[in-house]
C-alpha angles and dihedrals in degrees: 000000000000088000087056091049093048095049091046092233114186117198137180128205132229129194117247128192119234120204113265120255088252093055091049091051091049094047092050091047094051092051091048095048096037091232120181097225111121112263117239117258092254089066093053094061118095117267122225117240093234127102114268092249090058092055096054115129112238117250121248089254089053093051091046089052091050092051089045089053093048093048092048091052092048092049089055092055093217116199126235091254092049091051088054090053094047091048089050091050089050090048099052097035102037095161096053123096100024093122092061119110139169095272096063116088 
């Protein structure tokens, strides 16, 4: 996050559609039974080698929190040296600071 803030990365979000729970069940069942039915297009797309929980799309609230954090960093006009100190702090204290949000000053 600090790297994104330091590089002044601006991003936009777009909505994506996830396969329905029924489609996931049918796709899994076809693979297990070796059925000859054609697979839905979504199963033909390449899968990432990451665990499912690592591929989850952030919620609107999480995206808003990220944008708020970036905006706060930019407003502070943090220097390159200060970003280096902050990154070191996060690296050596990874569990600290998780309770912060945009409303705290």
